[in-house]
C-alpha positions in Angstrom: 0.0 0.0 0.0 2.8 2.4 0.8 3.9 2.5 -2.9 0.6 4.4 -3.5 1.5 7.2 -1.1 2.7 10.5 -2.2 6.3 11.6 -1.3 5.2 13.7 1.7 3.0 10.8 3.1 5.9 8.4 2.5 8.3 10.7 4.4 5.8 10.9 7.3 5.5 7.1 7.3 9.2 6.5 7.3 9.6 8.9 10.3 6.8 7.6 12.4 5.9 4.0 11.6 7.6 1.1 13.5 10.1 -0.7 11.2 8.2 -3.9 11.5 5.3 -2.3 9.7 7.3 -1.2 6.7 7.4 -3.4 3.6 10.7 -5.0 2.6 11.5 -2.5 -0.1 11.1 0.4 2.3 13.4 -0.8 5.0 16.7 0.3 3.5 15.6 3.8 2.3 13.6 4.4 5.5 16.7 3.7 7.7 18.8 6.0 5.5 16.1 8.7 5.8 16.0 8.5 9.6 19.8 8.7 9.7 19.6 11.7 7.4 17.1 13.4 9.7 18.7 12.2 13.0 20.3 15.5 13.9 17.1 17.5 14.0 14.4 14.9 14.6 15.8 14.2 18.1 16.1 17.8 19.1 14.2 18.9 22.1 12.1 21.5 20.3 10.6 18.9 17.9 7.4 17.5 19.4 5.6 15.9 16.5 5.0 15.6 12.8 2.2 16.0 10.3 1.3 15.9 6.6 -0.3 19.0 5.2 0.2 22.1 3.1 2.9 24.6 3.4 1.6 27.1 6.0 -1.6 25.0 6.5 -3.5 27.8 8.4 -3.6 29.9 5.2 -5.6 27.2 3.5 -5.1 28.9 0.1 -5.7 26.8 -3.0 -2.6 25.4 -4.6 -0.5 25.3 -1.4 2.5 23.0 -1.8 2.2 19.8 0.2 4.8 19.6 3.0 6.1 17.5 5.9 5.0 19.5 8.9 7.4 19.5 11.9 5.7 20.5 15.1 7.4 22.7 17.8 5.8 24.3 20.9 7.3 27.7 19.8 9.8 28.9 17.3 13.2 29.9 18.5 15.7 32.4 17.0 18.0 30.7 14.5 21.0 31.3 16.8 19.3 29.3 19.6 18.3 26.3 17.5 20.4 23.3 18.2 19.8 21.6 14.8 18.2 23.4 11.8 15.4 21.6 10.0 16.2 21.7 6.2 13.6 23.5 4.1 13.8 20.6 1.5 14.4 16.9 2.2 15.3 14.2 -0.4 13.9 10.7 0.0 16.9 8.2 -0.3 16.9 6.0 -3.4 13.7 7.5 -4.8 15.1 11.0 -5.3 11.8 12.8 -4.5 12.4 16.3 -3.0 9.8 17.5 -0.5 9.2 20.7 1.4 9.1 21.0 5.2 7.3 23.6 7.3 7.9 24.2 11.0 4.6 24.8 12.7 4.0 26.1 16.2 1.7 23.6 18.0 1.4 23.6 21.8 1.6 20.3 23.7 -2.0 19.0 23.7 -3.7 17.6 26.7 -6.6 15.2 27.0 -10.0 17.0 26.6 -11.0 15.6 29.9 -9.4 14.2 33.0 -8.7 10.4 33.0 -11.3 8.3 34.7 -14.3 10.7 34.3 -17.1 9.4 32.2 -19.7 10.8 29.9 -22.5 13.3 30.5 -22.0 16.9 31.3 -20.4 16.6 34.7 -19.9 14.3 37.6 -19.3 15.8 41.1 -18.6 19.1 39.5 -15.8 17.9 37.2 -16.0 17.8 33.3 -16.9 14.4 32.1 -16.3 12.7 28.7 -18.5 11.8 25.8 -19.7 8.6 24.3 -18.6 8.5 20.6 -21.2 6.1 19.3 -22.9 2.7 19.8 -21.4 -0.3 18.0 -22.1 -4.0 17.7 -19.8 -7.0 17.4 -19.6 -8.3 13.8 -19.7 -11.9 14.9 -22.3 -11.3 17.7 -24.7 -8.6 16.5 -26.7 -9.0 19.7 -23.7 -7.6 21.7 -23.8 -3.8 21.8 -21.1 -1.5 23.1 -20.4 2.1 23.8 -17.2 3.4 22.2 -15.1 6.2 23.6 -11.5 7.1 24.6 -9.4 4.8 26.7 -8.4 7.6 29.0 -12.0 8.3 29.7 -13.5 4.9 30.2 -10.5 3.0 31.6 -9.1 5.7 33.8 -5.7 5.0 35.3 -5.9 2.1 35.8 -9.0 0.5 34.4 -10.1 -3.1 34.6 -12.6 -5.2 32.6 -15.9 -5.2 34.5 -15.6 -1.7 35.9 -19.1 0.1 35.9 -19.7 2.9 33.4 -22.1 5.7 34.2 -24.1 8.3 32.3 -25.6 10.9 34.6 -24.8 8.7 37.5 -26.9 5.9 36.0 -24.9 2.7 35.4 -25.4 1.8 31.7 -22.5 -0.5 30.8 -19.4 -2.3 32.0 -15.9 -1.9 30.6 -15.2 -4.8 28.3 -11.9 -6.5 27.7 -11.6 -4.7 24.4 -9.4 -1.7 25.2 -5.8 -0.8 24.4 -3.5 -1.1 27.4 -1.4 2.0 27.0 1.8 2.7 28.9 2.9 6.3 29.8 6.3 7.8 29.2 7.8 10.3 31.6 8.7 12.6 28.7 7.3 12.9 25.2 8.8 10.2 22.9 8.3 10.3 19.2 10.0 7.0 18.8 7.4 5.1 20.8 4.0 5.5 19.1 1.0 4.0 20.8 -1.7 2.3 18.8 -4.8 4.4 19.5 -6.8 5.8 22.3 -10.0 3.8 22.4 -12.1 1.4 24.5 -15.5 -0.4 24.5 -18.0 -0.9 27.3 -20.7 -3.5 26.8 -24.2 -2.0 27.4 -26.4 -3.9 29.9 -29.9 -3.5 28.4 -30.1 -1.0 25.5 -28.1 1.9 24.2 -29.1 4.9 26.5 -29.6 7.4 23.7 -31.7 10.0 25.6 -29.1 10.4 28.3 -26.3 11.6 26.2 -26.7 14.3 23.5 -23.8 13.0 21.5 -25.6 9.7 20.9 -28.6 11.5 19.3 -26.5 12.7 16.4 -27.8 11.4 13.0 -24.6 9.6 12.0 -25.1 8.5 8.4 -22.2 6.0 8.3 -18.4 5.8 8.6 -16.1 7.7 6.2 -13.6 5.5 4.4 -11.8 8.1 2.3 -8.9 10.2 3.7 -9.6 13.7 5.0 -8.1 16.6 3.2 -6.7 19.9 4.7 -9.3 22.6 4.6 -12.4 20.3 5.0 -15.0 21.4 7.6 -15.9 19.0 10.4 -18.4 19.1 13.2 -18.2 17.7 16.7 -20.9 17.4 19.4 -19.4 17.0 22.9 -21.4 16.4 26.1 -19.7 19.3 27.9 -19.9 21.7 24.9 -23.6 20.8 24.7 -23.9 21.9 21.0 -22.4 21.3 17.6 -19.0 23.0 17.0 -17.4 23.3 13.6 -13.7 23.3 12.8 -11.4 23.1 9.8 -8.9 20.3 9.2 -5.3 21.5 9.2 -3.6 18.2 8.6 -5.0 14.7 7.9 -2.1 12.8 9.5 -0.2 14.0 12.5 2.0 12.4 15.1 1.7 14.1 18.5 2.4 13.4 22.2 -0.5 14.1 24.6 0.3 15.4 28.1 -1.8 13.7 30.8 -0.3 15.7 33.7 2.1 14.5 36.4 4.8 13.7 33.9 2.7 11.3 31.9 2.8 11.3 28.1 1.4 9.2 25.3 2.3 9.6 21.6 -0.2 8.8 18.8 0.3 8.8 15.0 -2.2 9.4 12.1 -4.3 11.9 14.2 -6.4 14.4 12.4 -5.3 17.9 13.4 -8.0 20.6 13.4 -8.7 24.1 14.6 -10.0 24.1 18.1 -13.6 22.9 18.6 -13.5 21.0 21.8 -13.7 21.9 25.5 -12.6 20.1 28.6 -15.1 17.2 29.0 -15.4 16.6 25.2 -13.0 13.6 25.0 -14.7 11.0 22.9 -16.9 13.6 21.1 -17.9 12.2 17.7 -16.5 14.2 14.7 -18.5 14.2 11.4 -17.7 15.5 8.0 -20.0 17.6 5.8 -22.0 14.5 4.8 -22.6 13.5 8.4 -20.2 10.5 8.1 -18.3 9.7 11.2 -14.5 10.3 10.8 -13.4 9.9 14.4 -13.5 11.3 17.9 -11.8 14.0 19.9 -8.9 12.7 22.1 -7.2 16.0 23.1 -6.8 19.7 22.7 -4.6 22.6 23.7 -7.2 24.2 26.1 -6.0 24.9 29.6 -9.4 25.9 31.0 -13.1 25.2 30.6 -13.4 28.2 28.4 -14.0 28.0 24.6 -10.8 26.7 23.0 -9.3 28.7 20.2 -6.2 26.5 19.8 -6.1 23.0 18.3 -8.0 19.8 18.6 -6.8 16.3 17.9 -9.1 13.6 16.4 -8.6 9.8 16.6 -9.7 8.3 13.2 -12.5 5.8 13.7 -11.9 3.3 10.9 -8.8 1.7 12.5 -10.6 1.4 15.9 -13.6 -0.4 14.4 -11.4 -2.7 12.4 -9.2 -3.6 15.5 -12.3 -4.5 17.6 -14.3 -6.1 14.7 -17.3 -3.9 15.4 -19.7 -1.8 13.2 -21.7 1.3 13.8 -25.2 0.9 15.3 -27.6 2.9 13.1 -30.7 4.8 14.3 -34.2 3.5 13.7 -34.5 5.5 10.4 -31.5 3.6 9.0 -32.7 0.1 10.1 -31.8 -2.9 8.0 -34.3 -3.9 5.3 -36.6 -6.9 5.9 -35.0 -10.2 5.1 -38.0 -12.5 4.9 -37.8 -16.1 6.0 -34.4 -17.1 4.6 -31.2 -16.5 6.5 -29.3 -13.2 6.3 -26.3 -15.0 4.7 -28.4 -15.8 1.6 -29.2 -12.1 1.2 -25.5 -11.2 1.6 -24.4 -13.8 -0.9 -27.1 -12.8 -3.5 -26.4 -9.1 -3.1 -22.6 -9.6 -3.3 -22.9 -11.5 -6.6 -25.2 -8.8 -7.9 -22.7 -6.1 -7.1 -19.9 -8.1 -8.6 -21.9 -8.9 -11.8 -23.2 -5.4 -12.3 -20.3 -3.2 -11.1 -17.0 -5.2 -10.7 -15.3 -2.8 -13.1 -16.4 0.3 -11.0 -14.5 1.8 -8.0 -15.8 1.1 -4.5 -18.2 4.1 -4.5 -19.8 2.8 -7.8 -20.6 -0.6 -6.2 -21.9 1.3 -3.1 -24.3 3.1 -5.4 -25.6 -0.1 -6.9 -26.1 -1.5 -3.4 -28.3 1.5 -2.5 -30.4 1.0 -5.6 -31.2 -2.5 -4.3 -32.0 -1.1 -0.9 -34.1 1.7 -2.2 -36.2 -0.8 -4.1 -36.7 -2.7 -0.9 -37.7 0.4 1.0 -40.2 1.4 -1.6 -42.2 -1.7 -0.6 -43.5 -2.3 -4.1 -43.2 -6.1 -3.8 -45.0 -6.9 -7.0 -42.8 -4.6 -9.0 -39.4 -4.9 -7.3 -39.6 -7.7 -4.8 -40.0 -7.5 -1.0 -36.5 -8.5 0.2 -32.9 -8.0 -1.0 -32.7 -11.4 -2.6 -36.0 -11.0 -4.3 -35.1 -7.5 -5.7 -31.8 -8.8 -7.0 -33.3 -11.9 -8.7 -36.4 -10.2 -10.1 -36.5 -11.2 -13.8 -35.1 -8.7 -16.3 -34.1 -6.1 -13.6 -30.4 -6.8 -12.9 -29.2 -8.3 -16.2 -26.4 -10.4 -14.6 -29.1 -12.8 -13.3 -30.8 -13.2 -16.7 -30.6 -16.9 -17.8 -28.9 -16.1 -21.2 -26.6 -13.4 -20.0 -22.9 -14.4 -20.1 -22.5 -12.8 -16.7 -24.8 -15.4 -15.1 -22.3 -18.3 -15.2 -19.6 -15.9 -13.9 -21.5 -14.6 -10.9 -22.4 -18.2 -9.9 -18.8 -19.3 -10.2 -17.0 -16.4 -8.4 -15.7 -17.0 -4.9 -13.7 -15.3 -2.2 -10.4 -15.8 -4.1 -11.5 -12.8 -6.1 -10.5 -9.6 -4.2 -13.3 -7.6 -5.8 -15.8 -10.2 -4.7 -14.5 -10.0 -1.2 -15.2 -6.2 -1.2 -18.7 -6.9 -2.6 -19.3 -9.3 0.3 -18.3 -6.7 2.8 -20.7 -4.1 1.2 -23.5 -6.7 1.1 -22.9 -7.5 4.8 -23.2 -3.8 5.7 -26.3 -3.5 3.6 -28.0 -6.4 5.3 -27.0 -5.2 8.8 -28.1 -1.6 8.2 -24.6 -0.1 8.5 -24.0 0.9 4.9 -22.5 4.3 4.2 -24.9 7.2 3.3 -26.8 6.9 0.0 -24.8 8.6 -2.7 -27.5 8.2 -5.3 -30.1 10.7 -3.8 -32.6 7.9 -3.3 -32.3 6.4 -6.8 -34.0 3.0 -7.6 -33.0 2.9 -11.3 -29.7 3.1 -13.2 -28.1 2.3 -16.5 -24.6 2.3 -18.0 -23.6 5.7 -19.5 -23.2 4.3 -23.0 -26.8 3.2 -23.4 -30.2 4.9 -23.1 -33.1 2.5 -22.3 -36.7 3.5 -23.1 -37.6 4.1 -19.4 -34.9 6.8 -19.1 -36.0 9.0 -21.9 -37.2 12.4 -20.8 -35.7 11.9 -17.3 -32.6 13.7 -15.9 -30.2 11.6 -13.9 -30.1 12.4 -10.2 -26.4 11.4 -10.0 -23.7 10.1 -12.3 -21.3 7.8 -10.4 -18.5 6.2 -12.3 -19.9 4.8 -15.6 -23.5 4.6 -14.4 -26.4 7.2 -14.3 -28.8 7.0 -11.5 -32.5 8.1 -11.4 -34.9 8.8 -8.5 -37.9 9.9 -10.5 -38.9 6.9 -12.5 -42.6 6.3 -11.9 
């Protein structure tokens, strides 16, 4: 995967990733690069790294991408122990990349360790529940997700009670990262992530925590870009707050007080939009897709923070714990009928592969939503009443037609095909009601861009995605 990265992202990876995570071809140039940077990267004034644009706060179009080197404050050149070169060269590849020194204060957790959820407890700021999730292998098991430093405290143990507004709602599960503190910030010892799960006892207590009432449409899978607007809803803030992304990847130590520090990589660096007590606050993009949750900021008081906020990306946490987002009632999974969910997953996956295997992931997502929109329209005679019925309805999805050359292919394909594996994952999310937001604007018809069927004449496509045109106004 690393050979798909740009030069700046590759330099960031080589400076921050453990050597065991690098591919064999990277090891030699990465070691050379670290030796090349050793004089300045170990200097006391360097406290973190990031990927972004030259002078990211300006956010002007066309800014050159740069490796950001974080310092708490800039010193006069005469007092700098090791100057950071304005341009670095990646060994063996020859790429030249710009650097930019950025003043970033040492962040602290957005709430004190051990305090949990709601607006306050005993007069102190609490934390925030990010979202409710369920186990992929045991959908009946529901959890609350939030920061490790909120739920586990120092120390935390599996089985510890979790409270919202002094009402016990869950118990800490064994699914949390056991993090170890450093007495001083260490950029060479990067922790995995700041996250933990608590298993809910009866139901997810949505009315008790404002953050859980957000209408999260799904989980974002594409990278963030500098300049994008994001919104957070923390329990202590009590209302949505908007910020702008400064860097999509950043390595920073967080200061937990008392000489305790933890360093995390790949954080999203944003302008300040959190207050003390907002640790765990869900962060959504402009499409209401969940991108992560607040784990720290530069605020020193409970006043509005005008500094920086630090966001833990959600995708890696969900993957590590093998959980998916619990959707609200309006996003419930479609009816499955009497046959097992696995049959619907298999039929839908084969439909996606047959109809859109040559499309990118978002093109297959769009076809999946056409199937779901037909189910939701509840026109059983016309479309079918369930996912499997909709897919197999005669003369609707051509890959299922008896004489279509695709028919034999979709029946033969198996998990050895990487695209089919992606289709299976999309189908599983569709059946479980955890699919990303509908990119088709509610379309229930589509056709390839190179043809014009009779039913499409006189109608304007609602969306064009990849090589397909989608319609939401076909009577």
